[in-house]
C-alpha positions, 0 to 999 in steps of 0.5 A: 242740867248744870254745866260741870266745872271740871277741876281736874281738866283745868288742873291738867291744862294749868299744870302743863302751862306751869311746867312749860313756864318753869322750863323757860324760867330755868333755861333763862336763869339757870334756876329750878323752882324748888318746893320743900314739904315737911311732914310731922307724924304718920297721919295717913291722909297727910302722907297722901297729900305730901306725896301728891304734892311732891309728884306734882312738883316733879312732874312740873320740873321742879326740884322737890324736897320731902322732909319726914319727921317723927310724930314726937318731934319737939317744936324747936327741932321742927323750927330748926328745919324750917330755918334751915329751908329759909336759908336754902337758896335752892328752896323757894317754897316751903309747905309744912303740912297741917295739922301738926301734933299737939306738942307743936304750936302751929302758929309759931311754925307758920310765923317762922316761915320766910313770907317770900317762901310761904307758898300756902300764904298762911303767914300774918304778913301775907295775910295782911297784905291780901286783906289790904288788896295787894295784888302781888302777894302770893294767894292761898292755894284753895281760894286762888283755885276757886277764883281761877275756875270761875274766871277760866270757865267764863263766871267772872265774879265782877259785879256779881254777889257771891255768898261764901258759906264758911269763915275759916282762915284757909278758905272762907276768909282769904276767898272773900278777900280775893273776891273783894280785890280790884282787877281780875278775878275781883270786884265782887260783892261778897257775903261771908255766912257760917253756922250762926248765920240766921235764915242761911237759905234766905241769904244764899238764894240772893247770890249769884255765885255760892261757894260752900266751904263749911265741912258739912256733908250735903248742907246746901240743897236745891231750895237754897240756890236761886235758878241760874246761880253758879255753885262751887263746892269746896267740901270733902266729907267722908260719910258712912254708906253700907251700900258701898264696898268700903262702907263709906263714901266722899261727899261735898257740902252740896247735894250735887244731884238736886242742885245741879238741876237749878244751878247754871254751873256746879263743880263736883266733889270729888274732882272740882276744887281739889285738884286746883289746890295743888296747881295753885301751889305750883303756881305760887312756887314758881312765882316765888322762884322768879321773885327770889331769883330777881332779888338775888340778881339785884343783890349781886350788882 
């Protein structure tokens, strides 16, 4: 039976580390890391995500500000809010919760965030820096969390063949770029597969590490995994299940029970990658605060 890569346990450990570092940074610099989350509309899932991020930030000793706007907020009004946060020295990280209502161009909003405060790492400047292998750029939270899990559990991607199933701008593409970078968590050989990949099972069976990030419930089955491979399940899918009290259940992109019989290690879903995403958001905010404090100190000399 596969070793369980426990994202919840690792997230708790790392959040304690981040809280300790944040306290030391504030004691030395007088700066409390500040995270602003902006939510437009009343989507229940988005509200839950934003609350979780805010609570995690406060628990880590950060200053946390949540701005909630009506669902019919004009694009210019949201852009004005972002501009205000860009100019606020007490805010070091800005996160605009996606998706946004249809009247707002998500691309314009992402472009409007100061790249130095872009703790989601979606701004084209940060994406470009990641693509060139820049190790100093803030990395997207979910991909960075996956890499951290692999390294800390002793499954260093260096020299391994990693197959990433999924080519989204949020997980698949940036994860491939992180894995290709030189140094810690990188130096892997990466194949990016997707819905148009012929003989997907033949591709995944060649992998030392398989990352499923395609959003299709239980797509990855036992016959797709080579014995002894490492499997990371990024999926979080709601599926109908009349046998449960609520009539549905959450599952990943991997058929956990059967894949766990052949894999060396596997992440559960839920309880695997999810908790690491918020953890890396905190890590990015702390790092952004350090950099901005350093720049401000230099400017005052």
